[in-house]
C-alpha positions as CSV (number, residue, x, y, z in Angstrom):
1,X,10.5,-18.4,13.9
2,X,12.0,-17.8,17.4
3,X,11.3,-14.4,19.0
4,X,14.0,-11.8,19.1
5,X,14.8,-9.3,21.8
6,X,12.8,-6.7,19.9
7,X,9.6,-8.8,19.6
8,X,9.6,-10.2,23.2
9,X,7.3,-8.4,25.5
10,X,8.9,-6.3,28.1
11,X,7.6,-6.8,31.6
12,X,7.1,-3.9,34.0
13,X,9.8,-3.3,36.7
14,X,7.9,-5.4,39.2
15,X,5.4,-8.3,39.2
16,X,3.3,-7.8,42.3
17,X,5.8,-7.2,45.1
18,X,8.6,-9.0,43.4
19,X,11.4,-7.2,41.5
20,X,11.9,-8.1,37.8
21,X,15.3,-9.6,37.2
22,X,17.1,-8.1,34.2
23,X,19.2,-10.7,32.5
24,X,21.9,-10.7,29.8
25,X,22.5,-13.9,27.7
26,X,26.0,-14.2,26.2
27,X,26.6,-17.2,23.8
28,X,28.2,-17.4,20.4
29,X,25.2,-19.4,19.0
30,X,22.2,-17.2,18.0
31,X,20.0,-20.2,18.3
32,X,21.2,-21.0,21.9
33,X,20.8,-17.4,22.8
34,X,17.2,-17.4,21.7
35,X,16.4,-20.7,23.3
36,X,18.0,-19.6,26.6
37,X,16.1,-16.3,26.5
38,X,12.8,-18.0,25.8
39,X,13.4,-20.4,28.7
40,X,14.2,-17.5,31.1
41,X,11.2,-15.4,30.0
42,X,8.9,-18.3,30.7
43,X,9.0,-16.7,34.2
44,X,7.2,-13.4,34.5
45,X,9.8,-12.3,37.0
46,X,12.6,-12.4,34.4
47,X,13.3,-10.0,31.5
48,X,16.1,-10.7,29.0
49,X,17.3,-7.2,28.2
50,X,20.6,-7.9,26.5
51,X,22.0,-10.6,24.1
52,X,25.6,-10.8,23.0
53,X,27.7,-13.2,20.9
54,X,31.0,-13.0,22.8
55,X,32.5,-11.4,25.9
56,X,33.7,-8.3,24.1
57,X,30.3,-7.6,22.7
58,X,28.8,-8.1,26.1
59,X,31.2,-5.7,27.8
60,X,30.4,-3.0,25.1
61,X,26.7,-3.4,25.7
62,X,26.9,-3.3,29.5
63,X,28.0,0.3,29.3
64,X,24.5,1.3,28.2
65,X,22.3,-1.5,29.7
66,X,21.8,-2.3,33.4
67,X,21.5,-6.0,34.2
68,X,21.2,-8.0,37.4
69,X,22.3,-11.4,36.2
70,X,24.4,-12.6,33.2
71,X,24.3,-16.1,31.8
72,X,27.7,-16.4,30.3
73,X,29.0,-19.1,27.9
74,X,32.6,-20.3,28.4
75,X,33.8,-21.1,24.9
76,X,33.3,-18.2,22.5
77,X,35.3,-16.5,19.7
78,X,36.8,-13.0,20.1
79,X,36.6,-13.1,23.9
80,X,35.7,-16.3,25.9
81,X,33.8,-16.4,29.1
82,X,36.7,-16.9,31.4
83,X,38.6,-14.0,30.0
84,X,35.5,-11.8,30.1
85,X,34.5,-12.7,33.7
86,X,36.9,-10.5,35.7
87,X,36.4,-7.6,33.2
88,X,32.6,-7.9,33.7
89,X,32.9,-7.9,37.5
90,X,35.2,-4.9,37.3
91,X,32.8,-3.0,35.1
92,X,29.7,-4.1,37.1
93,X,30.7,-5.3,40.6
94,X,27.2,-6.0,41.7
95,X,26.2,-8.2,38.8
96,X,25.7,-11.9,39.4
97,X,27.3,-14.2,36.7
98,X,26.0,-17.7,36.0
99,X,28.4,-19.8,33.8
100,X,27.0,-22.1,31.2
101,X,29.2,-25.1,31.3
102,X,29.5,-28.4,29.4
103,X,29.3,-31.6,31.5
104,X,32.9,-32.6,30.8
105,X,36.0,-32.7,33.0
106,X,37.5,-29.8,31.1
107,X,34.2,-27.9,31.4
108,X,34.2,-28.6,35.1
109,X,37.7,-27.4,35.6
110,X,37.1,-24.1,33.8
111,X,33.8,-23.7,35.8
112,X,35.6,-24.2,39.1
113,X,38.2,-21.6,38.0
114,X,35.3,-19.2,37.1
115,X,33.7,-19.7,40.5
116,X,37.0,-18.8,42.2
117,X,37.2,-15.7,40.0
118,X,33.8,-14.5,41.2
119,X,31.1,-16.2,39.2
120,X,28.1,-16.8,41.5
121,X,26.9,-20.2,40.0
122,X,26.8,-22.3,36.9
123,X,24.3,-24.3,34.8
124,X,25.3,-27.4,33.0
125,X,24.6,-27.1,29.3
126,X,22.8,-30.0,27.7
127,X,24.9,-31.9,25.1
128,X,22.5,-31.1,22.2
129,X,20.3,-28.4,21.0
130,X,17.3,-30.7,21.5
131,X,18.4,-30.9,25.2
132,X,18.5,-27.2,25.6
133,X,15.1,-26.6,24.0
134,X,13.2,-29.7,25.2
135,X,14.7,-30.4,28.7
136,X,12.4,-29.0,31.4
137,X,15.0,-29.7,34.0
138,X,17.4,-27.4,32.3
139,X,14.7,-24.7,32.1
140,X,13.6,-25.1,35.7
141,X,17.2,-25.0,37.0
142,X,18.2,-22.0,34.9
143,X,15.1,-20.0,35.9
144,X,15.4,-20.9,39.6
145,X,19.0,-19.9,39.8
146,X,18.6,-16.6,37.9
147,X,15.6,-15.6,40.0
148,X,17.3,-16.4,43.3
149,X,20.5,-14.6,42.3
150,X,18.6,-11.6,40.9
151,X,16.5,-11.3,44.1
152,X,19.6,-11.7,46.3
153,X,21.4,-8.9,44.3
154,X,18.3,-6.7,45.0
155,X,18.6,-7.5,48.7
156,X,15.4,-9.5,48.7
157,X,15.4,-12.6,50.8
158,X,14.9,-15.9,48.9
159,X,13.8,-18.9,51.0
160,X,12.4,-21.2,48.4
161,X,9.5,-23.4,49.2
162,X,8.4,-21.2,52.1
163,X,5.8,-18.7,50.8
164,X,4.4,-16.3,53.2
165,X,7.5,-15.8,55.3
166,X,7.4,-12.3,56.8
167,X,9.8,-9.8,55.3
168,X,11.5,-9.4,58.7
169,X,13.9,-12.2,59.2
170,X,13.7,-13.9,62.5
171,X,17.0,-15.3,63.9
172,X,16.2,-18.1,66.3
173,X,19.0,-19.8,68.1
174,X,19.1,-22.7,70.5
175,X,21.5,-23.9,73.2
176,X,24.8,-25.3,71.9
177,X,25.3,-29.1,72.3
178,X,27.3,-30.2,75.3
179,X,29.0,-33.3,73.9
180,X,32.0,-32.9,71.5
181,X,31.2,-34.0,68.0
182,X,32.6,-37.2,66.4
183,X,31.5,-36.2,62.8
184,X,31.3,-32.9,60.9
185,X,28.7,-32.7,58.1
186,X,28.6,-29.8,55.6
187,X,25.8,-29.1,53.1
188,X,25.9,-26.4,50.4
189,X,24.5,-25.5,47.0
190,X,24.6,-22.1,45.1
191,X,27.8,-20.3,46.1
192,X,28.9,-23.4,47.9
193,X,32.2,-24.1,46.0
194,X,33.5,-20.6,46.9
195,X,32.4,-21.0,50.5
196,X,34.0,-24.5,50.8
197,X,37.3,-23.3,49.4
198,X,37.3,-20.8,52.3
199,X,36.1,-23.0,55.1
200,X,37.7,-26.4,54.5
201,X,41.4,-25.4,54.0
202,X,41.1,-23.2,57.2
203,X,40.4,-26.4,59.2
204,X,44.0,-27.5,58.8
205,X,45.5,-30.8,57.7
206,X,45.3,-32.3,61.1
207,X,41.6,-31.8,61.6
208,X,40.6,-34.6,64.0
209,X,37.1,-35.5,62.7
210,X,35.8,-37.1,59.5
211,X,34.0,-34.6,57.3
212,X,31.0,-35.6,55.2
213,X,30.3,-33.0,52.4
214,X,27.3,-32.8,50.2
215,X,27.4,-30.1,47.5
216,X,24.7,-30.0,44.8
217,X,26.8,-30.8,41.7
218,X,26.8,-33.3,38.8
219,X,29.4,-36.0,38.5
220,X,32.3,-34.4,36.6
221,X,32.0,-31.3,38.8
222,X,32.4,-33.1,42.2
223,X,35.6,-34.7,41.2
224,X,37.0,-31.4,40.1
225,X,35.7,-29.7,43.3
226,X,37.7,-32.3,45.4
227,X,40.8,-31.5,43.3
228,X,40.5,-27.7,43.8
229,X,39.9,-28.2,47.6
230,X,43.1,-30.3,47.8
231,X,45.2,-27.6,46.0
232,X,44.5,-25.2,48.9
233,X,45.6,-27.6,51.7
234,X,43.6,-28.6,54.7
235,X,41.9,-32.0,55.2
236,X,42.3,-34.3,52.2
237,X,39.2,-34.4,50.0
238,X,38.0,-37.1,47.7
239,X,34.8,-38.4,46.2
240,X,33.3,-40.9,48.6
241,X,33.4,-44.6,47.8
242,X,30.6,-47.0,48.8
243,X,31.6,-49.0,51.9
244,X,34.6,-46.9,52.9
245,X,35.2,-46.3,56.6
246,X,35.0,-42.7,57.9
247,X,38.5,-41.4,58.5
248,X,39.5,-38.5,60.7
249,X,41.0,-35.6,58.7
250,X,39.4,-36.7,55.5
251,X,36.6,-35.1,53.5
252,X,34.2,-37.7,52.1
253,X,32.5,-35.8,49.2
254,X,29.2,-37.1,47.9
255,X,29.8,-37.9,44.2
256,X,27.5,-36.2,41.7
257,X,24.4,-38.2,40.9
258,X,24.4,-40.3,44.1
259,X,23.1,-39.7,47.6
260,X,25.6,-40.3,50.4
261,X,24.5,-41.6,53.8
262,X,26.3,-43.1,56.8
263,X,25.6,-46.5,58.4
264,X,26.9,-48.1,61.6
265,X,27.4,-46.7,65.0
266,X,30.1,-45.7,67.4
267,X,33.6,-46.2,65.9
268,X,32.3,-48.4,63.1
269,X,30.9,-45.8,60.6
270,X,30.9,-46.4,56.9
271,X,29.8,-44.4,53.8
272,X,26.9,-45.8,51.7
273,X,26.0,-44.4,48.3
274,X,22.6,-45.0,46.7
275,X,20.5,-44.1,43.7
276,X,17.3,-43.2,45.5
277,X,15.1,-40.6,43.9
278,X,16.3,-37.0,44.1
279,X,15.2,-35.0,47.1
280,X,14.6,-31.2,46.7
281,X,15.3,-31.8,43.0
282,X,18.8,-32.9,43.9
283,X,21.0,-36.0,44.0
284,X,23.1,-35.8,46.0
285,X,21.0,-34.0,48.6
286,X,21.8,-32.9,52.2
287,X,18.6,-34.3,53.8
288,X,19.4,-38.0,53.4
289,X,22.9,-37.5,54.9
290,X,21.5,-35.6,57.9
291,X,18.8,-38.2,58.5
292,X,21.3,-41.0,58.5
293,X,23.6,-39.1,60.9
294,X,20.6,-38.5,63.3
295,X,20.5,-42.3,63.6
296,X,24.2,-43.2,63.4
297,X,25.9,-40.4,65.5
298,X,23.0,-38.3,66.9
299,X,24.2,-36.0,69.6
300,X,27.8,-36.4,68.5
301,X,27.2,-34.7,65.1
302,X,28.0,-31.1,64.1
303,X,26.3,-30.0,60.9
304,X,27.1,-26.8,59.0
305,X,24.7,-25.4,56.3
306,X,26.3,-23.0,53.9
307,X,25.0,-20.8,51.1
308,X,22.5,-22.5,48.8
309,X,19.2,-22.2,47.0
310,X,16.1,-24.0,48.3
311,X,15.5,-25.7,51.7
312,X,17.6,-28.9,51.4
313,X,18.9,-29.6,54.9
314,X,15.8,-28.4,56.7
315,X,14.0,-31.8,57.0
316,X,17.1,-33.7,57.7
317,X,18.2,-31.0,60.1
318,X,15.0,-31.4,62.1
319,X,15.7,-35.1,62.5
320,X,19.3,-34.3,63.6
321,X,18.3,-31.7,66.1
322,X,15.6,-34.1,67.5
323,X,18.5,-36.5,68.1
324,X,20.4,-33.7,70.0
325,X,22.9,-32.9,67.3
326,X,24.2,-29.4,66.7
327,X,23.9,-27.1,63.7
328,X,25.6,-23.9,62.4
329,X,24.3,-21.8,59.5
330,X,26.0,-19.2,57.3
331,X,24.5,-15.8,57.8
332,X,22.6,-13.9,55.1
333,X,25.1,-11.1,54.4
334,X,27.9,-13.5,53.4
335,X,25.7,-16.0,51.5
336,X,25.3,-15.9,47.8
337,X,21.8,-17.2,48.3
338,X,20.3,-17.5,51.8
339,X,17.9,-20.3,51.0
340,X,19.3,-23.4,52.7
341,X,20.9,-21.6,55.7
342,X,17.9,-19.2,56.0
343,X,15.5,-22.2,56.2
344,X,17.3,-23.9,59.1
345,X,17.9,-20.6,60.8
346,X,14.3,-19.5,60.7
347,X,13.2,-22.9,61.8
348,X,15.3,-22.4,65.0
349,X,17.6,-25.3,64.4
350,X,20.9,-23.5,64.8
351,X,23.0,-22.6,67.8
352,X,25.1,-20.2,65.8
353,X,24.5,-18.1,62.6
354,X,27.8,-16.8,61.4
355,X,29.6,-14.9,58.6
356,X,31.5,-17.2,56.3
357,X,34.9,-16.1,57.6
358,X,34.0,-17.1,61.2
359,X,32.7,-20.6,60.5
360,X,36.0,-22.5,60.4
361,X,37.1,-20.8,63.7
362,X,33.9,-21.8,65.4
363,X,34.2,-25.4,64.2
364,X,37.8,-25.5,65.5
365,X,36.7,-24.0,68.9
366,X,34.1,-26.7,69.2
367,X,36.4,-29.6,68.3
368,X,39.1,-28.2,70.6
369,X,36.7,-28.1,73.5
370,X,37.2,-24.4,74.1
371,X,34.2,-22.3,75.4
372,X,31.8,-21.4,72.6
373,X,31.2,-17.7,71.9
374,X,27.6,-16.5,71.7
375,X,25.7,-17.0,68.5
376,X,25.7,-14.1,66.1
377,X,22.8,-13.1,64.0
């Protein structure tokens, strides 16, 4: 018999120095709710304090129970997740919502709409109950995202993979590159779709450089991300095709499930896709792209690391900076999770650390050759 909310042990408010993340699970299947709760509470830093079978039931219970993160199913009777989402964020503006989405084109489209409405992230739901209960990848991904979002909500810095970082965040900046870039690379993860929908359209339809974009997403989702970016204008975005030539004013988006790298040199640059092992638990990952650009375009590369969990982009960024490329990071205050941008910032790889709303303007000032404003912490 699976444990119920009443029989599960309740952790204290903290484990060591780390805050307990209080979670609500909303799904119309009692079995899925129990399995998801059990997966979450495999981490001593997470306590499932509320379970609901639909959006209306969740909203009613939120009045009496404080939560940090909600795992919200999309398709439910009475009130579905997409209908409930804006009502949840109105009732509890500080809560972080993770959508549980099916790996289908329709599921991807609804998830992208949910992210635009204010959801912080999503987890792909396995296609079977056996997948939910037996897939360690699902459990690890779910726990990692909930912990990161819960800590961020509590204003606790999360820089995964770097234990022992001091609580005080050190902002180290370096001199800006002197040569104008020929290529713009962007890497993002948790919170990335929302950030990308802000930055990329603001670059304008006549942006003069090719853009290489790696966002941690599965296959159906990257195609839908490209579609949503295109709806807002700016450079044209499409999933990258193996062997295609880099084109100015075009966003080459790494397709879900494949790493994207660049080969060639000078004006003869092409996209190559591969099925190499995941890096930082991700495929596509940002590190392989940045490593390839360190070789292909070196000091003529501008890289931007946006909001995301983990440290993907750090090792590749080190190679790029060693080749005299330039890097910008999103600042902590505007990031959903300051893992990826925090890692490259604290490693001293960036010449600017900026709020999300200032990043497109900074990119345009660099491409246009105008003087660069000072870096901002």
